[in-house]
N, C-alpha and C positions, 0 to 999 in steps of 0.2 A: 399423556403418552405421545402426542403428536410433537410436543416441544422436545421430548427426550430423543425421538427419532431424528428430528432436525439437527439437534446437537452432535449426534453420532455421525450423521451425514456430513456436517461440517468439519468435524475432525478428519474424517476420511479424506475429504477433498484437500484439506491442508496437507496431510501426509502424502497424498499422491503428488501434489505440487512440489513438495520438497524432495521427493524421490526423483521427479522428473528434473529438477535442477541438478541433481547429482549424476545425470546420465553422461556428463562429460568429465567423469573422474579421470585424473591424470593417469592413474595406475592402468585403467582399461583403455585409455586413448592416449598413449605417450607418443613421442616423436623419435624415439630410438629403437633399433631393431631388437636389442636384448630385452628392454623393457616391454616392448610389444609381444615378444614371445612368452614373457612371464605372465602378462595380462591375459593371453590366450590360455595359459595353463590354469590360471584361476577360474576362467570362464568354464573350461572343460571339466575341471575337478568338481565345480559347483553343480553343473548339469548332472554328472554322474552320481553325485550324492543325492540330488533332488529326485532321481529315479526311485529311491527308496523312501525318502522323507515325504514326498507329496502323497503316494499311495497309502502310506501308514496314517498320515493325518486324515485322508478322505475316509479310510475305513474306520477310524475312530469315531468320527462323526456318524458315519453310516450305522455302525453297530449300536451306537448310543441311541439313535432314532429308532431303529428297527426293533430293538429290544427293551424300549422304555416301558415303564410300568403301565399297563393298561392296553399296551398295543397287542394287535392280534398275534404277531409271530412270536411274541414273548411267551404264549401259551402253546401254540401249534408246534414250536421247534424246540420245546423243552426236552432235554435228554440228560436226565441226571446220572446216567452211567457211562455217559461219554468220556473217554480219556485218550483217544488216538485217532489221528487222521493222516494217512501217509501223504495224501495230496497236500494238506496244509503243511506238514513238516517240510516237505520238498520246496514249497513256495517260501516258507520262513527262512530256510537255510540256503537254498540254491541262489536266489536273487542277490542277497547281500554278499555271498561269496564271490559271485561273478563280478560285482562292483569292486570289491576289494582287490581282486586279481587285476582288474583293468586300472584301478588307481595305483597299485604297486608297480605294474609295468610302466605306466606313465611317469611315475616318480623316478623310477630307476633311469629311464631313458634321459629325462629332462635334467635330472641331477648331473649327469655327465655332460650333456649337450650344452647346458648353461652354467657350467662351472666357471666362476669368475677368473680362475687362472688360465683357462683354455684360450688360446688365440682364436680370433674370429675366422669362420669359414665362409662368411657372406657379408655383404653390406646391408641387404635387405631381402625381404621374400621375393622380390622381383630383379635383384641386381647382385651378380655374383662378385666375389673378391677379386680385384685386379691383380695380375701377376706383378710379383716384385714390389708390391705396395709396402711402404714403410710406415708403420704406426707412429703416431705422435706421442712421444714420451712425456709423461707428466709425473713429477714427484709431489706428492701431497703430505703436509705435515699439519696434524690438528694441535693447534695452541689453545690456551686458555684466554678468551673464548673467541677464537678466530680462525681463519684457514689461510695457510701459506702454500702457494703453488710455485713450483720451480719447473721451468721448461728448458732442460739442458741443450737441446738442439738449437733453440732460439737464444739461449744464453740469458734469459730474462727470469724475473720473479714478480709475482703479485700477491696481494692480500685481499681476500674476499672478493675476488673476480677471477673468472677463468674463461677462456674462449678455445674453440677447436674448429677446424674446417669441417663443413658438412661432408658426410660419406667418406671420411677418412678415419680408419681405426685409431683408438686411443687406447694406450697402455698406461694405466695408472699403477705407480708404486707408492704405497701408503705407510706412514708411520705416525707416531705421536711424540710430542715434547714431554708429556707428563702423564696425563690421565687417559684411559681407555675411552675411545670415542667411536663413532661410526659415520662414515661418508655416505651421503644419499643425494642423488639427483633423480627424483621420480621419472622424469622423462627420459633419462639415459639409461639406467640400469638399477638392479637391486642395491641394497645397501651393503657396505662392507666395513669391517672393524679396522680401526687404527689402534696400535698398541706400542707403548714405549719400549725400546730395545729390540723391536721386531718389525718385519715388513710383510705387508699383505699386498695382493695384486688383484687388479680388475681390468677386464678387457671390455670395451664397449664402443659404440658408434652413435653419432646423432645424425638423423637423415633429414631433418627440416631446419631451415634457418629461423632463428628466433632467440629470445632470451628466456631462459628457464631457471627456476628456483632450486638452489642447492642448500642443504641444511645438515645439521648434526641431528642424528636419529637416536642418540644415546645420551641419557642425562649426565651432565658432567659438572654441575655446580650452579651458582647463582647466575652466571652469564650465559647459561645454555639456550635461553629463548631467543637471544640476539645473535647466535652463532650461525648465520646465513650468509650465503653468497649468491651472486648472479653468475650463471653459466650461458655463454654466448655461443650459439650455432652460427657460424659465418661461412660466407664463400671464401675461396682461396685468396682473392684480392682484399677482401675485408679483413681476413685474418692477418695478412701481411701488413696492413695498416695498423691493426691492433698491436701487433708486435713492434712496429716502428714508433708508436706512441709510447709504449712502455720504455723503449731505448732512449726516447727524446727526454724523459724525465730526469736522466742523469745520475740517479742515486745508485749505489753500490751495496749489495747485501753482503756484508763482511760478517765475521763471527761476532764481533762487537754489536753490529746493528741487529743481528739475529737475536742475540741475548737480550737486547732492549725490547725488541719486538715480542719475545717470548713471555714477558711479564704479563700477569693477568689483566685484562681489559676487556670491556664489552661494547659491542656495536661499533667497532672500528671502521672508519671510512676506508674506501678502496685505496690501496697503495701500490706503486710499481717501482720496480728496480730495474735499472738498465743493464746490470750484469750481477754476477753471483760468484762469490769466492770459491775457488776450485776445492772439490771435495767436501763442500759444506753438508750436502744431504747425507753422506755416509757418516760424518761426524754426529749429525743430528740423530740418525737412526741408531748409531752406537753410543749415544749418551756421553760424548766426550768433546763437547764444543768448547768448554772452558779450558784454559791452560792447566795442565798437571793432571787431567782426568785420563784414567786408563780406558781405552775403548772397549766395549763389549766383546767385539770378535777377537781382540788380542787376549782379553781375560779368558775367554773360552778356549782359545788356542793353548794357552799356557796351561790351564787346568787339564785339558786333553793330554798334553805331553807329560804333565806330572803323573796323571793316572797311568798313562802308558809306562813311564818309568818305574812306578811302584809295582806294577805286575810283572815287569821284565827284570826287576832286580838292579836297575841302573843306580849307581852311586849318586848322592847329592851333588858332588863336585861335577860330575859328568851332566847331570841334569841342567845345572846352571850354565855350563859351557854349551849345552844344546840349546838353551833358551837364547843365548847370546848370538849363536851362529844361525839360528833358524828365524830370528826376527828380521822381517824385511822392512818394517815400518816402526818409526820411533814411538815409544809408549808415553813418554812426557815430552813436552816442548817447553 
């Protein structure tokens, strides 16, 4: 018996030490304001649910002990005709109802407040958003199996590495070259999907300087496990130096260079491009990087015009004329 108790105690000590080592989980202790607010939401929601879970577990053990076979209360409190208790019904239904209402209100508020498409309204809990601040624009493309980042303001591109100034809002525009994926930097914000032919958005900010892990959080094939990157939170001066290093590499990200880069490969080293061909991100998003491909936006515009012509009774020759007259960009090159 003593040996069994010692074994149980040892297991409990090991589990407690493992839980103690998890006290610094990134999700609950991030370095970005959006991620911090989501971490607080997890804690608050968990506490609200434990207000029901803990008493229920406690009373399960209490009743099992109080009414066990041979116990005094098992005979004294025996009531074979009992079928209703107003106080018990109120307790059973009122407490969970209050918790559900609280969780519903919390979910509704935070769903709108932490909407990834919503521009930031603050830098952190203690720092307001400066007036006329311009977010850092970052265009993200998930490839097989690597990440490509375009910074249009700086005119550079990088593979499997990204940097941003501390306390400056970041506006991500995200798409995919082929398969659906998910962009995730736990210290920065929640995950956001990337999809071919579509664009998603994410607004976030990093509040502490450091190097953070970015990853793909959606399985996308054999190279998925190596689809990671480093995200650097830098001071304004260090960020400027990081941009200068990218420009010093001298490579240009042309359409041909992108098509070579988009070929499936895993665990690619960091690459930097000093400049990017104009309009490349739009071509990637609209799946028309290669010569002769019709862009998705142009295809949808043509379909919309044909649908309008069909319902308005426009003649086919007039439709063709309309297509020619209203096309602002070439379909084939």
